N, C-alpha and C positions, 0 to 999 in steps of 0.2 A: 707453422708450418708451411705457411706459405701456400703454390704454385704446385709441391708438391706434398699437400697432403696427404699422407699415409690411408685415413680415413675410405679419402674422396677418390684414391689413385691405386689403390689394393682393398684394404679392407671391406669395403662393397660391392666394388665390383665384383671383388671374386666370391663374397657367403652369398650375394646375389646371384649367381650364375650355379651356386650346389644347390642352392631351393631349389630353383625354376628346373634343376636336371631330379631332385625326386624332394618334395617338400616335408617327409617322412623324415628326413634324413637318414633312414636303415640304410641308404645300397653305399653312404659316404662319411658317414659320422666317428664309426668303429677305424675307417683308416683311415683317414686325417688322423688319431687321436697315436697313429702307428706311428707314424713320421717324426714328429718331436727324435730329438737325441740328446745325450749330454745328461739325460734326468731322470727321473726314475722309469722302469721298466711298464709297460702299459702293461694289464692282464688284461687281454681280450679277450679271452673266457666268457661269452657271453655274450649278445647286445645289448645294444646301448640304450634299445628301447625309439620310438616314434618322436620326432622334433615336439614336446607342448607349448613350447616357448620361448619367442629368440628375439636377436637385440642386436644393430649393431648401426652403422652409420649416421644420423640424424635420428632416431631412439636408442641410439644408447642408452640401460638397464645402472642407476645408480644404484649400488648395493649397502645397506646400511653400513658403519663399522659395528664393531660386537659390544655390545653393554658393557664386558667388562674389562675393554680397552677405554673408550669414554673414564667408570670407574679408576682407572688405573691412570690413566693425563690429569686426571684432575686434580689427583696426589702425588703428578710426577712432569706434570709439562713442562716442557725449557723451550722458549722460542728458538726456534732458530735462527732469526732475524729479528732486531728490535720492533722494526717496521710491524710485523705483525698484528702490536699491542695496537695499534693506532687505528682502533674502529672506531666507523660514520658513528657508533653509536658513543654516547661519554658510559652511559651507563656500564657498555662492556669492557670499555675498556679499564675503567677504572676496579671493577668488577676481580676483573682480572690480576689485572695489578695487585691488590688487594689478597688475592693467590695465591699469587707465585709470591709476595711477599711471609706467605703462610701464614696467614687468617685465616685461626681454624672456624670462626661462623662462620664464613665462607662457605668451605670448604665441605662442612656441614650441610648446610642450604643445595649446594652441585651435587652434595652426592646422594642429598633429600631426591630432589633434581630428577637424577637421575635410574630412582628406584619405582618413578612413575612409569606405568602401564605403558605409557605412548608419552616416547622422547620425542622433541621436534629435530627437525634434520640441520638448523643453526640456531644456538641462542649463548649464551657468557660463556657458560659452562660445558657447551659439546667443543673438544678442543682437534675433532677427524670429519670430515663429512662422510657425503657417502664415496664408495669407489665405482669408479666405473668404467669399465675392463673393454677394451673397443670388443668386443665378440661375448656375449654371452652365452648361452645354448642349454634348454633345461629341458631333460625326460623325465619318464616317468624311475630310473636308474643314474642318474648324476646328472649335474650341475657342471658347466663346462663354463670356461672363460681363459682367454685370448687377448693376448695383447699384439699387436702390430706396432712394425717400426720398416719404414724406410730409408728419411735419409737424418734419422734422431742414429747417433755416435754410441748411444749409450742407455743403460736406464734408468728409470728417476729412482733413485738410493734413497731418499728422505721425506717428508711436508713439514710443512711449516710451523707445530712439533713436536715434530721427533728427528734426531738427526738421523736416526737409520733407522728406515722404513719399503723395504726393497716392492717395488710395484706389486711384483706377480704374489710374493706374497702374500701384499696389502686383500688382493682379489679373493686367494683364494680365502685367507683370516675370513674376511665377509661373507663368504658364500661356506663357507665354514658351519656358522649359526643356523644356517637357514635349509643345510641338505636334508633334515628328513633319513630317512635311514637313503639316501642316496648317498652312493660317490662324488667327490668333485676330483675335476682334470683340470690341470691349464696349461698354458705350453708357451712358447711366444713365438710368431711370424714373422721375420726380418728379410730385407735385401740380401740377394748374394750379390755374388758379382760378377760383369760381366755377360748382361744380358740373359738372354732367357734359359741360355745353359752355365749360368749360375746355381745348381743346383746345389756343392756344400755348400753349410753353414760357415761364413767365415771368424777369424779367429776371435775377434772383439765380442761375439756373441756367445760362443761357444765358453767366454773364459764370465761373461756375465752372467748364465748359465751356471757353472761350476760357483762363484760370488754366491748367487742366487740362496743357495744350501749349502754355504758356509758355517759352521757352528755360531761364531758371531752376527752371520748376517739372523739367525734364526731366534738367536735370545734376543740381540735389540729390537726383530721386527716385531718378537714375537713375547712381549716382556707378558702378557698378564695371561699366558697361555704355563699351559703345565711343559715338561720336556715333551711325553706322551704324544699333547696336543699337536707341540711343535715338528716334531719326525710322520708324524702325520697329514701335516701341512706339507710338507717337506717330500712324502711321497707322493703328495698331488702333482707334484712338479714335474712335468715329463722331459719339460727342454726344451727344444729351440729348433726347425727347421725352416723353409725360406718359402716366399714366394713363387719361386722358381719350380722348387719341391712339388705342390701344392697342385699349382699346373700341371706338371710334365703327368705329376700319378691322376687327376681327373681329367687330363684330356681336354681340359683348360686354355683358349687360345691366347699367349702372352703376351702376342702383338697389340691385342684385340683393349690392353688395360690401359686407362689414360698414365700418358708422361704427366702432363699441366694438368689443373683446375681446368 
C-alpha cells in the first residue's frame, strides 16, 4: 500500500481516537455498528457491552482458520497458482504434491494431524493461515471484525488455495468458531470520494458488499459450512460505511488524519 497505507493513515488513527474518547467502547461501538449499509440489518437492541479485548494497527489479531475448513482443504485443496507449491521445505512441497495427486496415505496422515488437540499455524497439511482483520474488538456480547480500505480498488476474493474466499466472509468465518454465545459482527470501512464531504459509499464498494453475500460467494467461500451456518455468517456482515461517515458521526477531525505515512 505504500505511503497511503490504510492501516497507518486510517485504521490506527481513527480507532486510537475512538478508544481515547471511551476505552470501554460503550459510548461508540453500538453506534459504529449502525453506520454500515448494504448488508444485514443490525439489531441494536441492548448494549454490546464493554470492550474486553481489541487489536489493530501494529497489533493485528490473527484468527485461526476453522478446523473444518482445514480438513476440507486437505481433501479438496487446489492451488490458485503453481508457485504456491514451491515451498522452501522440500518435504512440504513433496507431501503437498502427493496429496494433490490423490495419495490416500498422505491424506490419512493429514487428517490425523488435523484431529489433534493443538494444530500448528503452519505445516505441510495447513492450507490456510490465520485471518487478520484490520480491527478486532471483543466484548462479552460480540466479536467485531472490520476490514479497512483506502486506495484499494476492491476486496480480496481468493487465497493461495481457494479460488474464491471473500475477505469479510473469511474474517467472520474464523471468528464464528470462537464466538461462544456471542454474536459476530463484521463490516467494511472504505474511503469516500471528495475529501471530508465524501460520506456516501462509492458504487464499487456497494457492489463489493452485494457480491460478498451472493449465493456463489457464500457457497464457494464457505464449503465446509452448512446452509444454516452460511446464512448466519451472511447475516453477520453489516455492509460498508466510509471513513468520512465515521469521522462525522463521532466528531473526529478528518483533516487530522495523515494523508501519507
